[in-house]
C-alpha positions as CSV (number, residue, x, y, z in Angstrom):
1,M,-37.2,-11.9,-47.4
2,N,-39.4,-8.9,-46.3
3,H,-38.6,-6.8,-43.2
4,K,-41.9,-7.7,-41.5
5,L,-41.0,-11.4,-41.4
6,L,-37.4,-10.7,-40.3
7,T,-38.7,-8.5,-37.5
8,K,-40.8,-11.4,-36.3
9,F,-37.7,-13.5,-36.2
10,V,-36.0,-10.8,-34.1
11,F,-38.7,-10.8,-31.4
12,S,-39.2,-14.6,-31.4
13,G,-35.4,-15.1,-31.1
14,M,-35.4,-12.7,-28.1
15,Q,-38.3,-14.5,-26.5
16,K,-36.6,-17.9,-26.9
17,N,-33.3,-16.6,-25.4
18,K,-34.8,-14.5,-22.6
19,K,-32.9,-16.5,-19.9
20,T,-29.6,-15.3,-21.3
21,L,-30.9,-12.0,-22.7
22,I,-32.5,-10.6,-19.5
23,P,-29.3,-10.9,-17.4
24,Y,-27.4,-9.3,-20.3
25,L,-29.8,-6.3,-20.5
26,L,-29.7,-6.0,-16.7
27,A,-25.9,-6.0,-16.7
28,G,-25.8,-3.4,-19.5
29,T,-28.3,-1.2,-17.8
30,M,-26.5,-1.3,-14.4
31,T,-23.2,-0.5,-16.0
32,V,-24.6,2.4,-17.9
33,M,-26.4,3.6,-14.7
34,I,-23.2,3.4,-12.6
35,Y,-21.1,5.2,-15.2
36,Y,-23.7,7.9,-15.7
37,I,-24.1,8.5,-11.9
38,L,-20.3,8.8,-11.4
39,Q,-19.9,11.2,-14.4
40,S,-23.0,13.2,-13.2
41,L,-21.6,13.6,-9.7
42,A,-18.2,14.5,-11.0
43,H,-19.9,17.5,-12.8
44,C,-22.4,18.2,-10.0
45,P,-22.7,21.9,-8.9
46,Y,-23.4,20.7,-5.4
47,I,-19.9,19.2,-5.3
48,Y,-17.5,21.0,-7.6
49,K,-18.3,23.0,-10.7
50,D,-16.2,25.6,-12.7
51,G,-13.5,25.8,-10.1
52,V,-16.0,26.4,-7.2
53,E,-16.1,24.0,-4.3
54,A,-19.5,23.4,-2.6
55,F,-17.6,22.4,0.6
56,Y,-14.0,22.0,1.8
57,G,-12.4,19.0,0.0
58,A,-15.0,18.8,-2.8
59,Q,-12.4,19.2,-5.5
60,I,-10.7,16.0,-4.4
61,I,-14.0,14.1,-4.4
62,S,-14.7,15.4,-7.9
63,I,-11.3,14.1,-9.1
64,L,-11.9,10.7,-7.5
65,L,-15.3,10.5,-9.3
66,E,-13.6,11.4,-12.6
67,I,-10.9,8.7,-12.1
68,S,-13.5,6.1,-11.0
69,G,-15.6,7.0,-14.1
70,Q,-12.6,6.2,-16.3
71,I,-12.1,2.9,-14.5
72,V,-15.7,2.0,-15.1
73,A,-15.4,2.9,-18.8
74,V,-12.5,0.4,-19.2
75,F,-14.3,-2.2,-17.2
76,A,-17.5,-1.7,-19.2
77,A,-15.7,-2.4,-22.4
78,V,-14.2,-5.7,-21.1
79,F,-17.3,-6.8,-19.2
80,L,-19.9,-6.1,-22.0
81,F,-17.7,-7.8,-24.6
82,Y,-17.4,-10.9,-22.3
83,T,-21.2,-11.2,-21.8
84,N,-21.8,-10.5,-25.5
85,Q,-19.5,-13.4,-26.4
86,F,-21.6,-15.8,-24.3
87,M,-24.8,-14.4,-25.9
88,I,-23.5,-15.0,-29.5
89,R,-22.0,-18.4,-28.7
90,A,-25.5,-19.5,-27.5
91,R,-27.1,-18.1,-30.7
92,K,-24.7,-19.8,-33.2
93,K,-26.9,-22.9,-33.5
94,E,-30.0,-20.8,-34.1
95,M,-28.3,-18.7,-36.8
96,G,-27.0,-21.9,-38.4
97,L,-30.6,-23.2,-38.6
98,Y,-31.7,-19.9,-40.3
99,G,-29.0,-20.4,-42.9
100,V,-29.9,-24.0,-43.5
101,L,-33.6,-22.9,-44.0
102,G,-32.4,-20.6,-46.8
103,M,-32.0,-17.3,-45.1
104,S,-29.1,-15.2,-46.6
105,K,-26.3,-13.8,-44.5
106,K,-27.7,-10.3,-45.3
107,N,-31.0,-11.3,-43.6
108,I,-29.1,-12.8,-40.6
109,T,-27.1,-9.5,-40.4
110,Y,-30.4,-7.6,-40.3
111,I,-31.6,-9.8,-37.4
112,L,-28.4,-9.3,-35.4
113,A,-28.4,-5.5,-36.1
114,A,-32.0,-5.1,-35.1
115,E,-31.4,-7.1,-31.9
116,S,-28.3,-5.2,-31.0
117,L,-30.1,-1.9,-31.6
118,I,-32.9,-3.0,-29.2
119,H,-30.3,-4.2,-26.6
120,A,-28.4,-0.9,-26.9
121,L,-31.5,1.4,-26.7
122,T,-32.9,-0.6,-23.8
123,S,-29.7,-0.6,-21.8
124,I,-28.7,3.0,-22.5
125,I,-32.1,4.7,-22.1
126,T,-33.0,2.6,-19.0
127,G,-29.6,3.1,-17.5
128,I,-29.6,6.9,-18.0
129,M,-33.2,7.2,-16.7
130,M,-32.4,5.1,-13.6
131,G,-29.2,7.2,-13.1
132,T,-31.1,10.4,-13.4
133,F,-33.6,9.3,-10.7
134,L,-31.0,7.9,-8.4
135,N,-28.6,10.9,-8.8
136,K,-30.2,12.8,-5.9
137,L,-30.2,9.8,-3.7
138,M,-26.5,9.1,-4.3
139,L,-25.7,12.7,-3.6
140,L,-27.6,12.6,-0.3
141,I,-25.8,9.4,0.6
142,L,-22.5,11.0,-0.2
143,Y,-23.4,14.1,1.9
144,K,-24.4,11.8,4.7
145,I,-21.1,9.9,4.6
146,I,-19.0,13.2,4.6
147,N,-21.1,14.8,7.4
148,Q,-22.5,17.6,5.2
149,P,-26.1,19.0,5.6
150,P,-28.5,17.7,2.9
151,V,-29.1,19.9,-0.2
152,N,-32.3,21.0,-1.9
153,G,-32.8,20.9,-5.6
154,L,-32.2,18.6,-8.6
155,F,-29.6,18.8,-11.3
156,F,-29.0,17.3,-14.7
157,S,-25.6,17.0,-16.3
158,V,-25.4,17.4,-20.0
159,E,-21.6,16.5,-19.9
160,A,-22.5,13.2,-18.2
161,L,-25.2,12.5,-20.8
162,K,-22.9,13.1,-23.7
163,S,-20.0,11.0,-22.4
164,T,-22.4,8.1,-21.5
165,L,-24.0,8.1,-25.0
166,V,-20.7,8.3,-26.8
167,L,-19.0,5.5,-24.7
168,F,-21.9,3.0,-24.8
169,V,-22.9,3.6,-28.4
170,I,-19.3,2.7,-29.4
171,L,-19.3,-0.4,-27.1
172,F,-22.5,-1.8,-28.5
173,A,-21.5,-1.0,-32.1
174,V,-18.2,-2.9,-31.6
175,S,-20.2,-5.9,-30.1
176,L,-22.4,-5.9,-33.2
177,I,-19.4,-5.9,-35.6
178,Y,-18.0,-8.9,-33.7
179,N,-21.3,-10.8,-33.8
180,V,-21.8,-10.2,-37.5
181,A,-18.2,-11.2,-38.3
182,S,-18.4,-14.4,-36.2
183,I,-21.6,-15.5,-38.0
184,R,-20.7,-14.4,-41.5
185,V,-17.4,-16.3,-41.6
186,G,-19.0,-19.6,-40.5
187,K,-21.0,-22.0,-42.8
188,P,-24.6,-22.8,-41.7
189,I,-23.9,-26.5,-41.1
190,A,-20.8,-25.7,-39.0
191,L,-22.8,-23.2,-36.9
192,L,-25.7,-25.7,-36.5
193,Q,-23.3,-28.4,-35.2
194,S,-21.1,-26.0,-33.2
195,D,-22.1,-27.6,-29.9
196,R,-21.5,-31.1,-31.2
197,T,-18.0,-30.8,-32.4
198,G,-15.7,-33.4,-31.0
199,E,-13.2,-32.2,-28.4
200,K,-9.6,-33.2,-28.0
201,E,-8.1,-33.5,-24.6
202,P,-6.5,-30.2,-23.6
203,K,-2.7,-29.9,-23.7
204,V,-0.5,-28.2,-21.2
205,K,0.6,-24.9,-22.6
206,V,4.1,-25.0,-21.0
207,P,5.2,-21.4,-21.8
208,I,2.0,-20.0,-20.3
209,F,2.4,-22.3,-17.2
210,I,6.0,-21.2,-16.7
211,L,5.0,-17.6,-17.2
212,G,2.3,-18.0,-14.5
213,I,4.7,-19.5,-12.0
214,I,7.3,-16.8,-12.6
215,T,4.8,-13.9,-12.4
216,L,3.1,-15.2,-9.3
217,T,6.4,-15.8,-7.5
218,A,7.6,-12.3,-8.5
219,G,4.3,-10.6,-7.6
220,Y,4.1,-12.3,-4.2
221,K,7.8,-11.7,-3.5
222,L,7.4,-8.0,-4.4
223,A,4.3,-7.7,-2.2
224,L,6.0,-9.3,0.8
225,S,9.3,-7.4,0.4
226,A,7.7,-3.9,1.0
227,K,8.9,-2.7,4.4
228,S,8.2,1.1,4.1
229,I,5.5,3.4,2.7
230,G,7.9,4.5,-0.1
231,G,8.6,1.0,-1.0
232,A,4.9,0.1,-1.1
233,V,4.2,3.0,-3.5
234,N,6.9,1.7,-5.9
235,I,5.8,-1.9,-5.6
236,L,2.0,-2.1,-5.3
237,F,0.8,-1.6,-8.8
238,V,3.6,-3.7,-10.4
239,S,2.8,-6.6,-8.0
240,I,-1.0,-6.3,-8.8
241,L,-0.2,-6.5,-12.6
242,L,2.0,-9.5,-12.1
243,V,-0.5,-11.4,-10.0
244,V,-3.3,-10.7,-12.5
245,I,-1.2,-12.1,-15.3
246,A,-0.3,-15.1,-13.1
247,T,-3.9,-15.7,-12.2
248,Y,-5.0,-16.0,-15.9
249,C,-1.9,-18.1,-16.8
250,L,-2.2,-20.5,-13.9
251,F,-6.0,-21.0,-14.3
252,T,-5.6,-21.7,-18.0
253,A,-2.4,-23.8,-18.0
254,G,-1.6,-24.6,-14.4
255,S,-4.9,-26.3,-13.7
256,I,-4.4,-28.6,-16.8
257,F,-0.8,-29.3,-15.6
258,I,-2.0,-30.5,-12.2
259,L,-4.8,-32.6,-13.6
260,K,-2.3,-34.2,-16.1
261,C,0.0,-35.1,-13.2
262,M,-2.9,-36.7,-11.4
263,K,-3.7,-38.7,-14.6
264,K,-0.1,-40.0,-14.7
265,N,-0.5,-41.6,-11.3
266,P,-2.1,-45.0,-12.0
267,K,-2.9,-45.7,-8.3
268,F,-4.9,-42.5,-8.0
269,Y,-6.3,-42.2,-11.5
270,Y,-7.7,-45.7,-12.1
271,K,-10.3,-45.5,-9.4
272,T,-13.9,-44.9,-10.7
273,K,-14.5,-41.7,-8.8
274,N,-11.1,-40.2,-9.5
275,F,-11.1,-41.3,-13.2
276,I,-14.4,-39.5,-13.9
277,S,-13.6,-36.4,-11.9
278,V,-10.1,-35.8,-13.4
279,S,-11.3,-36.5,-16.9
280,N,-14.3,-34.2,-16.6
281,L,-12.4,-31.5,-14.8
282,M,-9.8,-31.3,-17.6
283,F,-12.5,-30.4,-20.1
284,R,-14.2,-28.1,-17.7
285,M,-11.0,-26.1,-17.2
286,K,-10.5,-26.0,-20.9
287,H,-13.8,-24.1,-21.3
288,N,-14.0,-22.2,-18.0
289,A,-10.4,-21.3,-17.1
290,A,-10.6,-17.6,-18.3
291,G,-14.0,-17.1,-16.7
292,L,-12.8,-18.6,-13.4
293,A,-9.7,-16.3,-13.6
294,S,-12.0,-13.3,-14.2
295,I,-14.1,-14.3,-11.1
296,C,-10.9,-14.6,-9.1
297,V,-9.6,-11.1,-10.2
298,L,-13.0,-9.4,-9.6
299,S,-13.4,-11.1,-6.2
300,T,-10.0,-9.9,-5.2
301,G,-11.0,-6.4,-6.3
302,V,-14.2,-6.5,-4.3
303,I,-12.4,-7.8,-1.2
304,L,-9.6,-5.2,-1.6
305,L,-12.0,-2.2,-2.1
306,L,-14.3,-3.2,0.7
307,T,-11.3,-3.8,3.1
308,C,-9.8,-0.4,2.3
309,G,-13.2,1.3,2.5
310,F,-14.1,-0.2,5.9
311,S,-10.5,0.6,7.2
312,L,-10.9,4.2,6.2
313,M,-14.2,4.6,8.1
314,M,-13.1,2.6,11.1
315,L,-9.9,4.6,11.6
316,I,-11.1,8.1,10.6
317,G,-11.4,9.3,14.3
318,K,-7.9,8.0,15.1
319,N,-6.5,9.8,12.1
320,I,-8.1,13.1,12.9
321,D,-6.6,12.8,16.4
322,D,-3.2,12.1,14.9
323,R,-3.3,15.0,12.4
324,Y,-4.7,17.4,15.0
325,P,-3.6,16.2,18.5
326,T,-5.0,19.4,20.0
327,D,-8.2,21.3,19.5
328,I,-6.3,24.3,18.3
329,K,-3.1,23.9,16.4
330,V,-0.6,26.5,15.2
331,A,2.3,25.4,13.0
332,E,4.7,28.0,11.7
333,T,8.3,28.8,10.7
334,V,9.9,31.7,12.6
335,S,13.2,33.4,11.8
336,E,13.7,35.6,14.9
337,A,15.0,34.5,18.3
338,G,12.2,34.2,20.8
339,K,9.5,34.8,18.1
340,G,7.9,31.4,18.7
341,M,7.5,31.9,22.5
342,D,6.2,35.5,21.9
343,D,3.5,34.0,19.6
344,F,2.7,31.5,22.3
345,V,2.3,34.2,24.9
346,T,0.2,36.3,22.5
347,M,-2.1,33.4,21.8
348,N,-2.6,32.7,25.5
349,K,-3.7,36.3,26.0
350,V,-6.1,36.2,23.0
351,L,-7.8,33.1,24.3
352,Q,-8.1,34.5,27.8
353,Q,-9.4,37.8,26.3
354,D,-12.1,35.9,24.4
355,G,-13.2,33.8,27.4
356,I,-11.9,30.5,25.9
357,V,-11.0,28.0,28.6
358,T,-8.1,25.7,27.9
359,T,-7.3,22.4,29.7
360,D,-3.8,22.0,28.3
361,Q,-1.2,24.2,26.5
362,I,1.7,22.8,24.4
363,Y,4.7,24.6,23.0
364,R,7.4,22.9,20.9
365,Q,10.3,24.2,18.8
366,Y,12.5,22.2,16.5
367,R,14.2,22.0,13.1
368,N,13.5,19.6,10.3
369,I,15.3,18.4,7.2
370,M,14.9,15.7,4.6
371,V,17.6,13.1,4.6
372,T,18.3,10.0,2.6
373,E,19.7,6.7,3.9
374,K,22.1,4.6,1.9
375,D,24.4,1.8,3.2
376,G,23.4,2.7,6.8
377,K,24.5,6.4,6.4
378,Q,22.2,9.4,6.5
379,K,22.9,12.5,4.5
380,I,20.9,15.5,3.1
381,A,18.5,14.3,0.4
382,D,19.0,15.6,-3.1
383,P,15.8,17.5,-3.9
384,D,16.1,16.4,-7.6
385,T,15.9,12.7,-6.7
386,F,13.9,12.2,-3.6
387,D,10.5,12.1,-5.5
388,S,11.8,9.1,-7.4
389,D,13.4,7.3,-4.4
390,I,11.0,7.9,-1.5
391,A,11.7,4.5,0.0
392,S,15.0,5.7,1.3
393,D,14.0,9.2,2.2
394,I,13.4,10.2,5.9
395,V,11.8,13.3,7.3
396,T,14.1,14.1,10.3
397,Y,13.2,16.4,13.2
398,L,16.1,17.8,15.2
399,L,15.9,18.8,18.9
400,S,18.4,20.0,21.4
401,A,18.8,18.2,24.7
402,A,17.7,21.4,26.6
403,D,14.4,21.6,24.7
404,Y,13.8,17.8,25.0
405,N,14.4,18.0,28.8
406,E,11.8,20.8,29.1
407,Y,9.2,18.9,27.0
408,A,9.7,15.5,28.7
409,D,10.3,16.9,32.2
410,M,13.7,15.2,32.4
411,N,17.3,16.2,33.2
412,L,19.2,14.3,30.5
413,T,22.8,15.0,29.6
414,L,24.3,13.8,26.3
415,K,28.0,13.5,25.3
416,D,29.1,15.1,22.0
417,D,28.9,11.8,20.1
418,E,25.6,10.7,21.7
419,I,22.0,11.1,20.5
420,L,18.5,10.0,21.5
421,I,16.4,8.7,18.6
422,Y,12.8,7.9,17.7
423,S,12.0,6.2,14.3
424,S,8.7,5.3,12.7
425,G,10.4,2.7,10.5
426,K,13.2,1.1,12.5
427,E,13.8,-0.1,16.0
428,W,16.9,1.4,17.6
429,K,18.6,0.0,20.7
430,K,20.9,1.6,23.2
431,G,24.5,1.3,22.0
432,D,23.6,1.2,18.2
433,N,25.6,3.5,15.9
434,L,24.2,6.0,13.5
435,N,26.2,7.8,10.8
436,F,24.5,11.1,10.4
437,M,25.9,13.8,8.0
438,G,29.2,12.0,8.0
439,K,29.6,11.8,11.8
440,E,29.3,8.7,13.9
441,Y,26.9,8.9,16.9
442,T,26.1,6.3,19.6
443,V,22.4,5.9,20.4
444,A,22.0,6.7,24.1
445,G,18.4,5.5,24.1
446,E,14.9,6.0,22.6
447,A,13.3,9.4,22.8
448,E,10.0,9.5,24.7
449,Y,7.3,9.6,22.1
450,S,4.6,11.2,24.3
451,A,6.8,14.3,24.8
452,I,7.7,14.8,21.1
453,R,4.7,13.5,19.2
454,Y,3.3,16.9,18.6
455,I,6.2,17.9,16.3
456,I,5.6,15.1,13.8
457,D,3.9,16.3,10.7
458,S,1.4,13.5,9.8
459,T,0.9,14.9,6.3
460,M,4.4,13.6,5.5
461,S,3.4,10.0,6.4
462,I,4.5,8.8,3.0
463,F,8.1,9.1,4.3
464,E,9.7,7.4,7.2
465,R,10.0,9.8,10.1
466,E,12.6,10.1,12.8
467,I,13.4,12.5,15.7
468,L,17.0,13.0,16.8
469,V,17.9,14.7,20.1
470,F,21.5,16.3,20.0
471,P,23.6,17.6,23.0
472,D,22.9,21.2,22.0
473,D,21.5,23.5,19.3
474,E,25.0,24.7,18.2
475,Q,25.9,21.1,17.1
476,I,22.6,20.9,15.1
477,C,23.5,24.2,13.2
478,A,27.1,23.1,12.7
479,L,25.9,19.7,11.2
480,M,23.5,21.4,8.8
481,A,26.1,24.0,7.7
482,E,28.7,21.2,7.0
483,A,26.1,19.5,4.9
484,G,25.8,22.5,2.7
485,Q,22.6,23.9,4.2
486,R,22.1,27.7,4.6
487,V,21.5,28.0,8.4
488,N,20.0,30.8,10.3
489,P,20.5,30.0,14.0
490,D,17.4,31.9,14.8
491,E,15.1,30.1,12.3
492,Y,13.2,27.1,13.5
493,E,9.7,25.4,13.4
494,V,7.1,26.0,16.1
495,F,4.1,24.0,17.2
496,I,1.6,25.6,19.5
497,G,-1.4,23.5,20.7
498,Y,-4.4,23.9,23.0
499,Q,-6.9,21.5,24.4
500,L,-10.3,23.2,25.0
501,E,-12.9,22.7,27.6
502,K,-15.6,22.8,24.9
503,A,-15.8,23.2,21.1
504,L,-15.9,26.7,19.7
505,P,-18.7,28.0,17.4
506,E,-17.6,29.1,13.9
507,E,-17.9,32.9,14.8
508,Q,-15.6,32.5,17.7
509,M,-13.0,30.7,15.6
510,E,-13.0,33.6,13.1
511,T,-12.6,36.1,16.0
512,V,-9.6,34.2,17.3
513,R,-8.0,34.3,13.8
514,A,-8.6,38.0,13.4
515,L,-7.2,38.8,16.9
516,M,-4.1,36.6,16.2
517,E,-3.6,38.3,12.9
518,L,-3.6,41.7,14.7
519,G,-1.0,40.2,17.0
520,G,1.4,39.4,14.1
521,L,0.5,35.8,13.5
522,N,-0.4,34.3,10.1
523,R,-4.1,33.4,10.2
524,E,-3.4,30.5,7.8
525,A,-1.2,28.9,10.4
526,I,-4.1,28.5,12.8
527,R,-6.1,25.3,12.6
528,F,-9.2,24.2,14.6
529,K,-9.7,20.5,14.9
530,S,-13.5,20.7,14.7
531,E,-13.2,22.7,11.5
532,E,-10.7,20.3,9.9
533,M,-12.9,17.3,10.7
534,S,-15.2,18.4,7.9
535,A,-12.3,18.2,5.4
536,F,-11.3,14.8,6.7
537,Y,-14.8,13.4,6.3
538,S,-15.0,15.0,2.8
539,I,-11.8,13.3,1.6
540,Y,-12.0,9.9,3.3
541,G,-15.8,9.8,2.9
542,G,-15.4,10.5,-0.8
543,I,-12.8,7.7,-1.2
544,F,-15.1,5.4,0.7
545,F,-18.1,6.3,-1.5
546,V,-16.2,5.8,-4.7
547,G,-14.7,2.5,-3.4
548,M,-18.2,1.2,-2.5
549,F,-19.4,2.1,-6.0
550,L,-16.6,0.2,-7.7
551,A,-17.0,-2.7,-5.3
552,A,-20.7,-2.9,-6.2
553,L,-19.8,-2.8,-9.9
554,F,-17.2,-5.6,-9.6
555,L,-19.6,-7.7,-7.5
556,M,-22.3,-7.3,-10.1
557,A,-19.9,-8.4,-12.8
558,T,-18.8,-11.4,-10.6
559,V,-22.5,-12.4,-10.2
560,M,-23.1,-12.1,-14.0
561,I,-20.1,-14.2,-14.9
562,I,-21.1,-16.8,-12.4
563,Y,-24.6,-16.9,-13.8
564,Y,-23.5,-17.3,-17.4
565,K,-20.9,-19.9,-16.3
566,Q,-23.5,-21.9,-14.5
567,M,-25.8,-21.9,-17.6
568,S,-22.9,-22.8,-19.8
569,E,-21.9,-25.6,-17.4
570,G,-25.5,-26.8,-17.3
571,Y,-25.8,-27.3,-21.0
572,E,-22.5,-29.2,-21.1
573,D,-23.3,-31.3,-18.0
574,Q,-26.6,-32.3,-19.4
575,K,-24.7,-34.3,-22.0
576,R,-22.1,-35.4,-19.5
577,F,-24.8,-36.7,-17.2
578,Q,-26.3,-38.7,-20.0
579,I,-22.9,-40.2,-20.9
580,L,-22.1,-41.1,-17.3
581,S,-25.5,-42.8,-17.0
582,N,-24.9,-44.7,-20.2
583,V,-21.5,-46.1,-19.0
584,G,-23.1,-47.6,-15.9
585,L,-23.1,-45.0,-13.2
586,T,-26.3,-44.7,-11.2
587,E,-28.2,-41.4,-11.4
588,K,-27.2,-40.6,-7.8
589,E,-23.4,-41.3,-8.5
590,A,-23.5,-39.3,-11.7
591,K,-25.1,-36.3,-10.0
592,E,-22.7,-36.5,-7.0
593,S,-19.7,-36.6,-9.4
594,I,-20.9,-33.5,-11.3
595,R,-21.9,-31.6,-8.1
596,T,-18.4,-32.2,-6.5
597,Q,-16.7,-30.9,-9.7
598,V,-19.0,-27.8,-9.9
599,M,-18.4,-26.9,-6.3
600,L,-14.6,-27.3,-6.6
601,L,-14.5,-25.0,-9.6
602,F,-16.9,-22.6,-8.0
603,Y,-14.9,-22.1,-4.8
604,L,-11.5,-22.3,-6.4
605,P,-11.5,-18.6,-7.6
606,V,-12.7,-17.2,-4.2
607,A,-10.0,-19.3,-2.4
608,A,-7.4,-17.9,-4.7
609,A,-8.8,-14.3,-4.2
610,I,-8.5,-14.6,-0.4
611,M,-5.0,-15.9,-0.8
612,H,-4.1,-12.9,-3.0
613,M,-5.6,-10.6,-0.4
614,I,-3.7,-12.2,2.5
615,V,-0.3,-11.9,0.6
616,A,-1.1,-8.3,-0.4
617,S,-2.3,-7.2,3.0
618,S,1.1,-5.9,4.2
619,V,1.8,-3.8,1.0
620,V,-1.8,-2.5,0.8
621,R,-1.7,-1.4,4.5
622,L,1.6,0.4,3.9
623,F,0.2,2.1,0.8
624,L,-2.9,3.2,2.7
625,R,-0.6,4.8,5.3
626,M,0.1,7.5,2.7
627,I,-3.3,9.0,3.6
628,L,-4.1,7.6,7.0
629,I,-2.7,5.6,10.0
630,V,-3.6,2.0,9.6
631,D,-2.7,-0.4,12.5
632,A,-2.2,-4.0,11.6
633,F,-4.9,-5.4,13.9
634,T,-7.7,-3.2,12.6
635,F,-6.7,-3.8,8.9
636,N,-6.5,-7.6,9.4
637,M,-9.8,-7.5,11.3
638,A,-11.3,-5.7,8.3
639,I,-9.9,-8.3,5.9
640,A,-11.3,-11.1,8.0
641,I,-14.8,-9.5,8.3
642,V,-14.9,-8.7,4.5
643,C,-13.8,-12.2,3.5
644,V,-16.5,-13.8,5.7
645,I,-19.2,-11.5,4.3
646,F,-18.0,-12.0,0.7
647,L,-18.0,-15.8,1.2
648,V,-21.6,-15.7,2.5
649,V,-22.7,-13.5,-0.4
650,Y,-20.7,-15.7,-2.8
651,T,-22.4,-18.9,-1.4
652,I,-25.9,-17.3,-1.7
653,V,-25.2,-16.4,-5.4
654,Y,-24.0,-20.0,-5.9
655,K,-27.2,-21.4,-4.4
656,I,-29.4,-19.1,-6.5
657,T,-27.6,-19.7,-9.8
658,S,-27.4,-23.5,-9.1
659,R,-31.2,-23.7,-9.4
660,E,-31.0,-22.7,-13.0
661,Y,-28.1,-25.1,-13.5
662,Y,-29.9,-28.1,-12.1
663,K,-33.0,-27.3,-14.1
664,I,-30.9,-27.5,-17.3
665,V,-29.0,-30.7,-16.2
666,N,-32.2,-32.5,-15.3
667,R,-34.0,-31.6,-18.5
668,K,-34.7,-34.8,-20.5
669,D,-34.7,-33.4,-24.0
């Protein structure tokens, strides 16, 4: 058969299958575009290029973009292969007809190869072109999110182009190989009748069902057991993996098990409505379980990413205030008696000299150590192991009663075996006992947080934090010496802070740094809140930007899977509708039965996704506390808002895709 005629078959086949082909090409184009944009921004000179940051925190954004690009690459492989499977399944009957009419497998391979080449070129070229045009817009949006002034000029990344071409050429080539293999191994008659093959009632795959129950229980139990940030770090990804496995197992085997149990109940099953629904649902789950599980996992991903993203942006102001409680912050280690107070006096003089008006001045001095808690006893943490066991590690700040009294404006006296305590991870009551460095102490009360909050280093939020107030400084030094620490009685940490009447211009900040350096202070120890806000917005805005990109990708994939599932269901329900009409059901009853089943299956994944998110909320919130303060109310509010928005979008998608579904079902041919 000549190539001219075969080429006509290629284009006529694409024309006939445009309802499945157009969404496939759109999905491919969007995936290529998103991957290209992420790779292009990762190599963008206006962000980070050849070790040069365009702004403070740009390197972190570049790393996030690289990581998200790798996630998209893995996702693209799974997603494109899934949509390709639907495409080839819908084409098997057509290919079987070609074979019956005398076309050789070589000719059919030519048709498939030509179609795949057109699909690949259309998706890759259009995706890269759209990505190139949208690059600047995405960069401007990113700059807006992170509070950077807009940039002028365009850029084109050769590295992004190369990686995009290599990845998607490989993916489309693998899809072609799969398509050719699935057609060549089948006989023309078998392919022609592939949609008429009789089906057996699905059986319960007991091992898969048991595995689903075990992994879901283990995943939920792990997620609910996290009580500290360290514990959340160790638990989160393991619990996610377990729940994903459980979702696929329970949708494929668990749903059949439940329906079989319903069937074994004669009082329930042998009612017309229940009989039809249970029987049909069994076959629906046989065909759609994996697709429904994929929708559930993707929906969970969308809800999770949007919740984390909105939490970041809602709480960014609160986190800046926590990290920098004063407009000017100096944090340093001094090793001479009185050096901290001397620096405080010097700083006061410099600010007065430069005409800077302060509304509040704070000075704190303290010591800090890393301890580990085991069996209710706290001892110095082993530096070789605390990275692997952060759940039990505690950053501990040590104060003398004299210093505490000065900071809190109190006149407290402690006995030798008494302490005051503040803990971020545990509630202590008066009269409780604490074994610290092998010595028993009685808790005399809780330290007043407002007086000591300045000394807590919020960059160490991955660890539990506590503040201990001892009777005197000598006891602190003795304890540390007994624990094997090299102690210099004159070495301690200092916090100096100032609240300003108004923000300082950049030139004045640099003047203050220069004057403080002349006064013997390390210029790197001086931090200005207004200056650090830029870094905060860069880091958290970058995370938000990447999260929204991935959420958009997952949402697109969810919509595509729903669309293909609706079309697949439509063709199957067209036959079911005819069968139900033939056995005596009215058209209204048959349609109502099918509509109820479709809605049940459609909303089952999103209900499971919301359940997953509710269970995971605690461990996710703890995990987020590594990079920011997340209060339970704000985080739960974000979950509720995102779930409502997602349900609305999900319902809109259902309504739109249902139109195509009902067109197919109501077709009389």
